[in-house]
C-alpha positions in Angstrom: 78.2 89.2 94.0 80.1 90.8 96.9 78.8 93.3 99.4 79.8 96.4 97.6 78.3 99.3 95.7 80.0 100.2 92.4 78.9 103.2 90.5 76.7 101.3 88.0 75.2 98.7 90.4 71.6 98.6 91.5 70.9 96.5 94.6 67.3 95.4 95.3 66.5 94.6 98.9 64.7 95.3 102.1 64.9 98.2 104.6 64.9 97.3 108.3 64.4 99.9 111.0 64.8 97.4 113.9 61.4 98.5 115.4 59.3 95.6 116.5 56.1 95.1 114.4 57.3 97.3 111.6 57.1 95.6 108.2 60.2 95.5 106.0 60.2 97.9 103.1 61.3 97.1 99.6 63.8 99.5 98.0 66.8 99.9 95.7 70.3 100.9 96.8 72.4 102.8 94.3 75.4 105.1 94.3 75.2 108.7 93.5 78.6 109.8 92.1 78.8 112.8 94.4 76.5 112.0 97.2 77.3 108.4 98.0 74.6 105.8 98.9 71.1 106.6 97.6 67.9 104.7 98.6 64.9 104.7 96.3 61.7 103.5 98.2 58.4 102.8 96.3 55.2 103.1 98.3 51.5 103.6 97.8 49.8 106.6 99.6 46.7 105.8 101.6 47.5 102.1 101.9 48.1 100.7 105.4 50.9 98.5 104.3 52.9 101.7 103.4 52.0 103.9 106.3 55.6 104.2 107.5 57.2 105.3 104.2 54.3 107.6 103.6 55.3 109.4 106.8 59.0 109.4 105.8 58.2 111.2 102.6 55.2 113.3 103.5 55.4 116.6 101.6 56.3 119.5 104.0 56.7 117.2 107.0 59.1 114.5 105.8 60.6 112.7 108.8 62.8 109.8 107.7 64.7 107.8 110.4 68.3 108.7 111.2 69.5 105.2 110.4 68.3 102.1 108.5 69.7 98.6 107.7 69.6 97.5 104.1 69.7 93.7 103.4 69.8 91.6 100.2 71.3 88.3 99.3 74.8 89.9 99.0 74.8 91.2 102.6 73.9 94.0 104.9 74.6 97.8 104.6 74.2 100.0 107.6 73.0 103.5 106.6 73.3 106.4 109.0 72.8 110.2 108.7 69.8 109.7 106.4 68.5 112.7 104.6 65.3 113.4 102.6 66.1 113.8 98.9 62.6 114.2 97.6 59.5 112.2 96.5 57.2 112.1 93.5 53.8 110.6 92.7 50.4 111.2 94.4 49.3 107.6 94.7 52.0 105.3 93.4 55.0 107.2 94.8 58.8 107.0 95.0 60.8 108.6 97.8 64.5 109.0 98.0 67.0 109.2 100.9 70.8 109.6 100.9 73.1 108.5 103.7 76.1 110.4 105.1 77.8 107.1 106.0 77.2 103.6 104.6 79.0 100.8 106.4 79.0 97.5 104.4 78.5 95.2 107.4 75.8 94.0 109.7 75.9 95.6 113.2 75.1 93.9 116.5 72.4 96.6 116.9 71.1 99.4 114.7 72.1 102.8 116.1 71.6 106.4 114.9 75.4 106.7 114.7 78.5 104.6 115.3 81.6 105.4 117.2 84.2 103.0 115.8 87.8 102.2 116.9 89.8 102.1 113.7 89.4 103.6 110.2 91.8 103.0 107.3 91.9 105.0 104.1 93.6 104.8 100.8 94.7 108.1 99.2 96.4 108.9 95.9 100.2 109.4 96.3 100.4 107.8 99.8 102.3 104.8 98.4 104.9 106.9 96.7 105.2 109.2 99.7 105.7 106.3 102.1 108.0 104.4 99.8 107.9 101.3 102.0 110.1 98.4 101.1 108.1 95.4 102.2 109.0 92.9 99.4 111.4 90.1 99.9 112.4 88.1 96.8 114.0 84.6 96.9 115.3 82.6 94.0 115.4 78.8 93.7 116.8 76.9 90.7 114.5 74.3 89.4 115.5 72.3 86.2 116.7 75.0 83.7 115.0 77.9 85.2 114.6 79.8 88.4 111.5 79.7 90.6 110.7 83.0 92.3 109.1 83.3 95.7 107.9 86.8 96.6 106.9 87.6 100.1 105.0 90.8 101.0 105.7 91.6 104.6 103.7 94.7 105.6 105.8 95.4 108.7 106.6 99.0 108.0 104.6 101.6 110.0 105.2 105.2 111.1 103.0 106.5 113.9 102.1 109.8 115.5 99.5 111.3 117.8 96.7 113.6 116.8 94.5 114.6 119.8 92.7 111.4 121.0 93.8 109.6 117.8 96.8 107.4 117.1 97.6 108.1 113.4 99.6 105.6 111.4 100.9 105.3 107.8 101.0 101.6 107.5 102.4 99.2 104.8 99.7 96.8 103.5 99.7 93.9 101.0 97.0 92.0 99.1 98.6 88.7 100.0 101.5 87.3 102.1 103.5 85.1 99.7 103.4 83.7 96.2 105.4 81.3 94.0 105.9 81.6 90.3 108.2 82.2 87.4 107.5 86.0 87.0 104.9 88.6 87.9 104.6 92.2 88.9 103.5 93.4 92.3 104.1 96.2 94.9 103.5 96.8 98.5 100.9 99.5 99.2 100.3 102.0 102.1 97.2 103.0 103.9 96.4 105.8 106.4 95.0 104.5 109.7 93.4 106.3 112.7 92.7 104.6 116.0 90.7 106.0 118.9 90.5 103.8 122.0 87.2 105.2 123.1 85.7 105.2 119.6 84.9 108.1 117.2 82.5 108.7 114.4 83.6 108.3 110.8 83.4 112.1 110.4 85.8 112.5 113.3 88.2 109.9 111.9 88.3 111.5 108.5 88.8 114.9 110.1 91.8 113.5 111.9 93.2 112.1 108.6 92.7 115.4 106.8 96.1 116.7 108.0 97.9 113.9 106.1 95.8 114.6 103.0 96.9 118.2 103.2 100.6 117.2 103.6 100.4 114.9 100.6 98.8 117.7 98.5 101.7 120.0 99.4 104.5 117.5 98.9 103.0 116.1 95.6 101.8 119.4 94.2 99.0 117.7 92.5 95.4 116.5 93.2 95.1 113.9 96.0 91.9 111.9 96.1 90.4 109.6 98.7 90.0 106.1 97.2 88.6 103.9 99.9 87.7 103.8 103.6 87.1 100.8 105.9 86.4 100.4 109.6 87.3 97.8 112.2 85.2 97.6 115.3 83.6 95.1 117.6 80.2 96.5 116.7 80.6 94.9 113.2 81.7 91.3 113.9 82.2 88.7 111.3 78.9 86.8 111.1 79.1 83.1 110.3 76.4 81.2 108.4 75.0 79.6 111.6 74.6 83.0 113.1 77.5 83.0 115.6 80.1 85.8 115.7 83.8 85.8 115.1 86.2 88.6 115.7 85.7 91.6 113.5 87.5 92.3 110.2 87.7 95.4 108.1 84.4 96.4 106.3 84.2 99.0 103.6 82.7 102.4 104.1 81.1 104.9 101.7 81.4 108.4 103.2 79.3 111.2 101.6 82.0 113.9 101.9 84.6 111.9 100.0 82.3 109.9 97.7 83.1 112.1 94.7 86.8 111.4 95.1 86.3 107.7 94.6 85.2 108.1 91.0 87.5 111.0 90.1 90.3 110.4 87.6 93.7 109.6 89.2 96.5 112.1 88.6 99.2 111.1 86.2 101.5 108.6 87.8 104.5 110.7 86.9 103.0 113.6 89.0 102.7 111.2 92.0 105.9 109.2 91.6 108.3 112.0 92.6 107.0 113.8 95.7 109.1 116.8 96.9 109.9 114.9 100.1 109.2 111.4 101.3 108.1 110.0 104.7 111.7 108.9 105.3 112.8 112.6 105.2 110.4 113.3 108.0 110.3 110.2 110.1 107.9 109.8 113.0 109.2 113.0 114.6 108.6 115.1 111.4 105.1 113.6 111.0 104.3 114.4 114.6 105.6 118.0 114.0 103.2 118.4 111.1 100.2 117.1 113.0 101.0 119.5 115.8 101.3 122.4 113.4 98.1 121.5 111.6 96.2 121.3 114.8 96.8 125.1 115.2 93.9 127.1 113.7 96.2 129.8 112.3 98.2 127.2 110.4 95.1 125.5 109.0 93.8 128.9 108.0 97.0 129.5 106.0 97.4 126.0 104.6 93.8 125.0 103.6 93.2 127.5 100.8 96.4 126.5 99.1 95.7 122.8 99.5 92.3 123.2 97.9 93.8 125.2 95.0 96.2 122.2 94.5 93.2 119.9 94.6 91.3 121.7 91.9 88.9 123.9 93.9 88.6 126.0 90.8 89.8 126.2 87.2 89.8 130.0 87.1 93.0 131.8 87.7 91.6 134.7 89.7 90.2 132.7 92.6 93.3 130.4 92.5 95.5 133.5 93.0 93.2 135.1 95.6 92.9 131.9 97.7 96.7 131.3 97.7 97.5 134.9 98.7 94.9 134.6 101.4 97.0 131.7 102.7 100.2 133.7 102.5 98.6 136.6 104.5 97.6 134.1 107.2 101.0 132.4 107.2 102.7 135.8 107.5 100.5 136.6 110.5 101.4 133.2 112.0 105.1 133.9 111.5 104.9 137.3 113.2 105.8 136.7 116.9 104.0 139.9 117.9 100.9 139.0 115.8 100.4 142.7 115.0 96.9 143.5 113.6 96.3 145.3 110.3 99.8 144.5 109.0 99.9 145.4 105.2 99.6 142.4 102.9 103.0 143.0 101.2 104.8 142.7 104.6 103.1 139.3 105.3 104.1 138.0 101.9 107.6 139.3 102.5 107.9 137.3 105.7 106.9 134.2 103.7 109.3 134.9 100.9 112.2 135.3 103.3 111.2 132.1 105.2 111.0 130.1 101.9 114.6 130.7 101.0 113.5 131.0 97.4 115.9 132.9 95.1 113.8 135.5 93.4 116.7 137.9 92.5 116.0 137.5 88.8 112.7 139.3 89.4 113.8 141.8 92.0 114.4 142.2 95.7 112.3 140.2 98.1 110.4 143.4 99.1 109.8 144.3 95.4 108.5 140.8 94.6 106.2 140.8 97.7 104.9 144.3 96.9 104.2 143.2 93.3 102.3 140.1 94.4 100.2 142.2 96.8 99.4 144.7 94.0 98.2 141.9 91.6 96.0 140.5 94.4 94.5 143.9 95.2 94.0 144.8 91.6 91.9 141.7 91.2 89.9 142.2 94.4 89.0 145.8 94.2 86.8 147.0 91.3 87.8 150.7 91.9 91.4 149.9 90.8 92.3 151.3 87.4 94.7 148.5 86.6 93.7 144.9 85.9 96.4 142.3 85.4 96.3 140.3 82.2 95.8 136.5 82.2 99.5 135.7 81.8 100.5 137.8 84.7 97.8 136.4 86.9 98.8 132.8 86.1 102.5 133.4 86.7 101.8 135.1 90.0 99.4 132.4 91.1 102.1 129.7 90.4 104.7 131.8 92.3 102.5 132.4 95.3 101.6 128.7 95.4 105.3 127.7 95.3 106.1 130.2 98.2 103.1 128.7 100.1 104.3 125.1 99.7 107.8 126.2 100.8 106.4 127.3 104.1 105.6 123.7 105.0 109.1 122.5 104.2 110.7 125.3 106.2 108.5 124.7 109.2 109.3 121.0 109.1 113.0 121.5 108.7 113.3 119.7 105.3 113.6 122.8 103.1 116.9 121.6 101.5 115.2 118.4 100.4 112.7 120.1 98.3 114.1 118.8 95.1 112.2 120.8 92.4 113.6 124.0 93.9 117.1 122.9 94.8 117.9 121.2 91.6 119.1 123.3 88.7 119.3 126.6 90.5 116.5 129.0 89.9 113.2 127.1 89.8 111.1 126.9 86.6 108.3 128.9 88.3 110.6 131.9 88.5 112.1 131.3 85.1 108.7 131.4 83.6 108.4 135.2 84.2 111.4 135.8 81.9 110.2 133.4 79.3 106.9 135.2 79.1 108.3 138.7 79.2 106.9 139.7 82.6 108.9 141.9 84.9 108.4 144.3 87.8 107.9 147.9 86.8 106.3 150.6 89.0 105.9 148.0 91.8 103.7 145.8 89.5 104.3 142.7 87.4 103.8 143.9 83.8 104.2 142.3 80.4 107.1 143.9 78.5 
């Protein structure tokens, strides 16, 4: 089998701490759906052979090492950021550890943490957003049929800078060329961060988070991480005779995104038609987004809406509250004077005006902003006499999220390319109020 860790796989091997004189320790390596790599270590209390794991899992004073190397016939797995997950048994015992980062490769030296040069990730929707055209098709007549030669040339790349990182959306391909009569294939796209002086996996993922946020906003549906892999001289390609060759990409299981790997993929139709594509932005637009996202005020505005899109909660009340929280922060960001204690309805009004969204079917921009603010405050404050019904809350939550998404397109200068809003006049989100008999009365959205 290959050096991997599928959800249902159990690998039996040895733990190595790289300390001279320390015996290897038997264990199993499995994958917790939400926590990533999980080690289960059997040991016998009071027996000299198991003195070390007994110290790791001692009740009350557990002190596992920060990193360990797992090895079995299928390869090595470097485990860092180890954390005590519990132990049971008084004599014949079983202790458990989880790892913040699991790198499926053998390092030159076991370290408590690794600063690597390059990390690549696959995310839902990135292929459709990038829309790279890296497939060349050639036809050659042979006898009574055509022979097809398909070449995948992953030459397309768009790069930008994010702090000390060079960030690239890069075309990739599983193979270079293939001959045949007929088959189906497509070029793919991956997100890559490179840091010349090296960075931890956590830092690489943090740098990539801005693109995940952008994909969530342009797709309007859940975006999951699907794979990570690193390239660094600390993880060379080891040959059978023990000598090293230049490094190649090795897979990584990262605790923070491990749950995404096994989550269902959004419907293809939801991902296939993003509101804008990478070509609409270009390298300049991507750089503009990274610069915006690096500002704490923008992140404070965008992140609640992004997590709503990514399914932070199924309940409509927190969805609405989180999104309006983002509008409040975005309105503050848009205020050149940054006045403190500005009423919520004024911040929402700024965002509505910037969005260019036609809400005239509901009322004036000020009326709509005031009504959204009232719904938010009626939910938040228990001393309010009025509580919106479920239909009103859902409609306002959808409208607030649309306005929040529009902020990104306006800031990036691609507002007119936001297809779901610009096609067919008034967007469906606004039309839904009329269909459900909800209108503004006495400065509130009420069912008629």
